Each structure stands twice: as structure tokens, then as C-alpha cells.
C-alpha positions as CSV (number, residue, x, y, z in Angstrom):
1,M,-14.0,6.4,-33.9
2,N,-13.4,9.3,-35.6
3,E,-17.1,8.5,-36.9
4,I,-18.0,8.4,-33.6
5,Y,-16.4,11.6,-32.6
6,R,-18.1,13.3,-35.9
7,G,-21.7,11.8,-34.9
8,T,-21.7,12.9,-31.4
9,G,-20.0,16.2,-31.7
10,I,-17.2,15.6,-29.3
11,S,-13.3,15.8,-30.4
12,K,-11.0,13.0,-29.6
13,Q,-9.0,15.6,-27.6
14,A,-11.9,16.7,-25.1
15,F,-12.9,12.7,-25.1
16,H,-9.5,12.0,-24.0
17,Q,-9.4,14.9,-21.6
18,W,-12.5,13.7,-20.2
19,L,-11.5,10.0,-19.9
20,D,-8.4,11.3,-18.0
21,R,-10.2,13.3,-15.7
22,T,-12.7,10.4,-14.8
23,M,-9.8,7.7,-14.3
24,I,-7.8,10.1,-11.9
25,H,-11.5,10.6,-10.1
26,Y,-12.0,7.2,-9.4
27,E,-8.6,6.3,-8.8
28,E,-8.4,8.4,-5.9
29,Q,-11.7,7.2,-4.6
30,E,-10.0,3.6,-4.4
31,Q,-7.1,5.0,-2.7
32,L,-9.1,6.8,-0.1
33,L,-10.5,3.2,1.3
34,P,-7.6,1.8,3.0
35,I,-7.2,5.4,4.5
36,I,-10.4,5.7,5.8
37,R,-9.9,2.3,7.7
38,E,-7.0,3.3,8.8
39,I,-8.3,6.1,10.2
40,R,-11.4,4.6,11.4
41,K,-9.7,1.9,12.9
42,D,-7.4,4.5,15.1
43,H,-10.4,6.9,15.5
44,P,-13.2,4.5,15.7
45,M,-16.2,7.2,16.5
46,L,-15.1,9.7,14.0
47,S,-17.6,10.9,11.4
48,S,-17.3,10.6,7.9
49,R,-17.3,14.8,8.0
50,E,-14.7,14.8,10.3
51,I,-12.8,12.3,8.1
52,Y,-13.4,14.8,5.4
53,K,-11.9,17.6,7.0
54,K,-8.8,15.5,7.9
55,I,-7.5,14.1,4.6
56,H,-9.1,16.8,2.3
57,P,-10.0,14.3,-1.2
58,Q,-8.9,16.5,-4.2
59,T,-11.7,15.0,-6.7
60,M,-14.8,14.9,-4.0
61,G,-16.8,17.4,-2.1
62,R,-17.7,17.5,1.6
63,D,-21.0,15.6,0.7
64,R,-20.3,13.4,-1.9
65,F,-17.8,12.2,0.3
66,E,-19.8,11.4,2.9
67,A,-21.9,9.6,0.7
68,F,-19.0,7.6,-0.5
69,C,-17.9,6.7,3.0
70,F,-21.3,5.4,3.7
71,D,-21.8,3.4,0.6
72,H,-18.2,1.8,1.8
73,G,-19.9,0.9,5.5
74,F,-18.5,3.8,7.0
75,K,-21.3,5.2,8.4
76,I,-21.4,5.2,12.4
77,E,-23.8,2.9,13.4
78,I,-25.5,4.0,17.4
79,K,-27.0,0.1,17.8
80,K,-24.4,-3.0,17.3
81,S,-24.3,-3.5,13.3
82,K,-22.7,-6.9,11.8
83,H,-21.5,-4.6,9.1
84,K,-18.0,-5.1,8.6
85,T,-15.9,-1.8,7.6
86,T,-12.5,-3.7,6.5
87,D,-14.6,-6.0,4.0
88,G,-12.6,-5.6,0.9
89,R,-15.0,-7.4,-1.7
90,G,-15.7,-6.0,-4.7
91,Y,-11.7,-4.5,-4.8
92,L,-9.9,-7.1,-5.5
93,Y,-8.2,-6.9,-8.8
94,F,-5.6,-9.6,-9.1
95,P,-5.9,-13.0,-7.5
96,N,-3.6,-13.2,-3.7
97,L,-0.9,-14.8,-5.5
98,L,0.4,-15.9,-1.3
99,L,-2.2,-18.6,-1.8
100,T,-0.3,-20.0,-4.7
101,I,3.2,-20.6,-3.2
102,D,4.8,-22.3,-0.6
103,E,8.3,-21.1,0.3
104,F,10.9,-18.5,-0.8
105,T,14.5,-18.5,-0.6
106,Y,16.0,-15.3,-1.6
107,I,15.3,-11.4,-2.1
108,N,13.6,-9.9,-4.8
109,Q,10.9,-12.9,-4.6
110,L,8.0,-11.3,-2.5
111,W,7.8,-7.8,-2.2
112,V,4.9,-5.7,0.4
113,S,3.7,-2.8,0.1
114,D,1.1,-0.9,2.1
115,I,-0.2,2.8,2.4
116,T,-0.7,5.0,5.9
117,Y,-1.1,8.2,7.0
118,F,0.4,10.7,9.1
119,D,-0.5,13.9,11.0
120,I,1.5,17.2,12.1
121,G,-1.0,19.6,13.5
122,D,-4.2,19.4,11.6
123,K,-2.3,18.4,8.2
124,T,-2.2,14.8,7.1
125,Y,0.3,13.2,4.8
126,Y,0.6,9.8,3.3
127,L,3.6,7.4,3.8
128,I,3.9,4.4,1.5
129,F,6.4,1.4,2.1
130,I,7.7,-1.5,-0.2
131,I,9.4,-4.7,2.1
132,D,11.1,-7.1,0.8
133,L,10.0,-10.3,3.0
134,F,13.3,-12.2,2.6
135,N,15.5,-10.0,4.7
136,R,12.6,-7.4,6.0
137,E,14.3,-4.7,4.5
138,I,12.2,-1.8,3.2
139,V,14.0,-1.3,-0.6
140,G,11.5,1.9,-1.5
141,Y,9.5,4.2,0.3
142,T,8.0,7.8,0.2
143,A,6.4,10.5,2.0
144,S,3.5,11.7,0.0
145,L,1.2,15.6,0.0
146,T,-1.8,13.4,-2.0
147,L,-3.1,10.3,-2.9
148,R,-2.0,10.2,-6.3
149,T,-0.2,7.5,-7.8
150,E,2.4,9.7,-9.2
151,D,3.4,11.1,-5.5
152,T,3.1,7.4,-3.9
153,I,3.6,4.2,-5.5
154,L,5.9,5.3,-8.2
155,P,8.6,6.8,-7.0
156,A,8.4,4.1,-4.4
157,L,8.5,1.3,-6.8
158,K,11.4,3.4,-8.9
159,M,13.2,3.5,-5.7
160,A,13.2,-0.6,-5.1
161,L,14.1,-1.2,-8.6
162,C,17.1,1.1,-8.6
163,N,18.2,0.1,-4.9
164,R,18.2,-3.6,-6.1
165,N,19.2,-2.9,-9.8
166,L,16.6,-5.1,-11.3
167,G,16.7,-5.9,-14.7
168,K,13.6,-7.5,-16.9
169,I,12.4,-9.9,-14.0
170,T,9.7,-12.9,-14.4
171,D,9.6,-14.3,-10.4
172,L,8.9,-11.3,-8.0
173,I,5.4,-10.9,-6.8
174,F,4.3,-7.8,-5.6
175,H,1.7,-7.9,-3.0
176,S,-0.2,-5.3,-1.3
177,D,-4.2,-4.5,-0.4
178,G,-6.7,-3.2,-3.2
179,G,-5.5,0.4,-3.2
180,G,-6.6,2.2,-6.1
181,Q,-2.7,3.1,-6.5
182,Y,-1.9,-0.1,-7.2
183,Y,-4.0,-1.0,-10.5
184,C,-3.7,2.5,-12.1
185,K,-2.2,2.1,-15.4
186,E,1.5,3.8,-15.0
187,F,1.6,1.6,-12.1
188,L,0.5,-1.4,-13.9
189,A,2.9,-0.6,-16.9
190,L,6.1,-0.4,-14.6
191,T,5.2,-4.0,-13.2
192,K,4.9,-4.8,-16.5
193,E,7.8,-3.6,-18.1
194,Y,9.7,-5.5,-15.1
195,G,7.8,-8.8,-15.4
196,I,5.9,-8.0,-11.9
197,K,3.2,-10.4,-10.8
198,N,0.7,-8.4,-9.0
199,S,-1.1,-9.8,-6.1
200,M,-3.6,-8.2,-3.9
201,G,-5.2,-9.4,-0.5
202,K,-8.9,-8.9,0.1
203,T,-8.0,-6.9,3.7
204,A,-5.5,-6.3,6.3
205,F,-5.3,-9.8,7.3
206,E,-3.7,-10.7,3.5
207,N,-1.1,-8.1,4.3
208,P,0.1,-8.4,7.9
209,H,3.7,-7.8,7.3
210,A,3.4,-4.5,5.5
211,E,0.8,-3.4,8.1
212,R,3.5,-4.1,10.9
213,V,6.4,-1.9,9.2
214,N,3.6,0.9,9.0
215,G,3.2,1.0,12.9
216,T,6.6,0.4,13.5
217,I,8.2,3.3,11.5
218,K,5.3,5.8,12.7
219,N,5.2,4.7,16.1
220,S,9.0,3.9,17.1
221,Y,10.4,6.6,14.7
222,L,8.5,9.6,13.5
223,I,6.2,10.1,16.1
224,P,8.9,10.2,18.8
225,Y,10.9,12.8,16.5
226,E,8.3,14.9,16.3
227,P,8.9,16.3,12.8
228,T,6.7,19.9,12.2
229,D,6.2,19.9,8.6
230,F,6.6,18.2,5.8
231,K,9.9,18.8,5.1
232,E,11.0,17.4,8.0
233,L,9.0,14.5,7.6
234,E,10.8,13.7,4.6
235,K,14.1,14.1,6.6
236,M,13.2,11.9,9.2
237,L,11.5,9.4,7.2
238,K,14.7,8.8,5.8
239,K,16.5,8.7,8.8
240,A,13.8,6.1,10.1
241,V,14.1,4.0,7.1
242,Y,18.1,3.8,7.2
243,L,18.3,2.6,10.9
244,Y,15.0,0.0,10.4
245,N,17.2,-1.4,7.5
246,N,20.7,-0.9,9.1
247,D,20.5,-0.8,13.0
248,K,17.4,-2.4,13.9
249,P,17.1,-5.9,15.7
250,H,14.5,-7.8,14.3
251,Q,13.4,-10.8,16.3
252,S,12.3,-12.6,12.8
253,L,15.7,-12.7,11.6
254,N,17.5,-14.1,14.9
255,G,18.1,-10.6,16.0
256,Y,20.1,-9.2,12.8
257,S,19.4,-6.2,11.0
258,P,18.0,-6.7,7.3
259,Q,21.2,-6.0,5.8
260,E,22.9,-7.7,8.3
261,F,20.6,-11.0,8.0
262,L,21.4,-10.7,4.0
263,N,25.1,-10.0,4.2
264,L,25.6,-13.1,6.1
265,I,23.3,-15.0,3.5
266,D,25.7,-13.9,0.8
267,K,28.6,-14.8,2.8
268,G,27.2,-18.1,2.7
269,L,27.3,-18.0,6.8
270,L,23.3,-18.8,7.0
271,T,20.8,-20.3,5.0
272,K,16.9,-19.5,5.5
273,I,14.0,-20.6,3.5
274,W,10.8,-18.9,4.5
275,V,7.6,-21.0,4.3
276,V,4.4,-19.4,3.5
277,N,1.3,-20.9,5.5
278,K,-1.4,-20.8,3.8
279,K,-5.5,-22.1,3.4
280,K,-5.8,-23.3,-0.1
281,K,-9.4,-23.6,-0.1
282,V,-11.1,-20.4,1.2
283,S,-14.6,-19.6,1.6
284,K,-16.4,-16.2,0.8
285,K,-17.0,-15.5,4.3
286,E,-13.8,-17.1,6.0
287,K,-10.6,-14.6,6.6
288,V,-7.1,-15.9,5.7
289,N,-4.2,-14.9,7.7
290,I,-1.2,-14.8,5.3
291,Y,2.1,-15.2,7.7
292,I,5.5,-16.0,7.0
293,T,7.4,-18.6,9.4
């Protein structure tokens, strides 16, 4: 490598600085996709230029952002189009491990995660949640000013690992969509350190529980709370997660809150095995609905 550096006239330091900048650029691109999909779902006719003004990506100018949106199917068509903006092909970097398991019986076996956006006035912020599907508990979360990995999934995952006091484990599956924050080197280094198996779905149909938590926290808590700035958003998010975990009855948990449900399990007063319903053979054109019963 040193001979290559000398031959090209580029120093090793300059090359690695360029590589880091390039990785940050691609990382943000992949992180933008699920956010753009959600915005377009809420605002079906919002143009790419208007979306740009809304989220202000750090590594792309307006024209480049518009081209990026068009390349990924977000161009508004006046006539009926068969193109699906939820298509995640090309961005699945890990296999969907939910298609390989049949059931799980306790916490720390299956975590799911997703990222969403939250508007306050003309500013857009980002929320990320990690949910343990056994007791539906939000074990890690954060609010962020940016889509950078160090501001989103990393603090949320570190919180989850701390809250669950995990050592070096090997059986935990971490399932998400194809967002870029889930395959950046810092995130993968942390999951590797704890022996966590990375799993990804191609579409929101393969991560419905995380999508549902996004909607519940936003629509049932944060929007009614009406935070006026980012500091208030962080404070109210903490309150919302606490109430969701400790006070909110969950229909899927027989009316118990996540903490009540887990306490009953630990005391031997309740037994639960979640069955993962799946299609073992999936055609390329077939949508896969992953759900837990």
C-alpha cells in the first residue's frame, strides 16, 4: 500500500480522510431512504424539493437530493404508476432471520428497531426505538438532530445493552429495515462485540412491530404533549417511553404493561411462547408479512 500511496502522490492520511468522508456520504444516503418513505407515506404528493427543505440532508445539495429521490422511485407521477416507493431491493445487507426462527420464549432473544421523524414547527428531528418483542418493552431510544449513526442507533443500542445488563451473548437477533445506520462500521462493531445477529427486512411489512411503536409514541404521546423545541422533545420522549413501558395496557400482553408482563413471567405466574408466523419460500415479487402471535 505504501508503494501505491507514493505512486499516486496521495498520502495515507489524505486517502483515509477521503474514505471517511465518502463513507459518511453513503451512510446518510441509506439513512435517508426510510425517512423519505415515511414522509411520502404521510404526504403522498410532497415533492422531492419540498422534502429537501424539510429534512436538510447534510451531505447533499438540493439538486443532488432530487436526483437521489428520482433514482429511488420518489418522483411524483401524475399518471398511475406501477412503481412502488416502498421497494427496498438493493438495500438488504443482512438476511431476514425472522424467516428462520419459529418461536421465542424470553427476553433478549429478538429485538426490533426502526427510525422515524418528528416535526416541531419547520424543524424535523429523528426518533429511534429498540423494542424487545417478548414483552414489547422499549429497551433503547433516542431523539436526534441528525441522521448520523453516532446520534441515532449507537446511543439507543448502548442504552438497550445497559438497561438489559447484557454480557457477551450469542442468541440475540437484532432486526431492522435496510436503513444505513444499521450497517455502518460503528454499529456493526458493537453488535459483533456482543455476539448479536443482524437481521434486516426489505420493507416495512417485515418490521411491523417497530412501525407500530413509532406511531404509538408519536400519535398517542408526543403530538398531544406538543413539545416546542428539541430540549422539550427529549424530556417528553423520556416520559412517553416510561409510560409506554410501565403504565400502558397492551392488548397483545393480555392488558398488562411490558414491565408487569415481565414481572409475572419472572415470578412464574405467567408463561408465554411467541410463535413467529412466516413463509419459508418467498418469491421475488411476494410481500412477506412478519407477525408474532
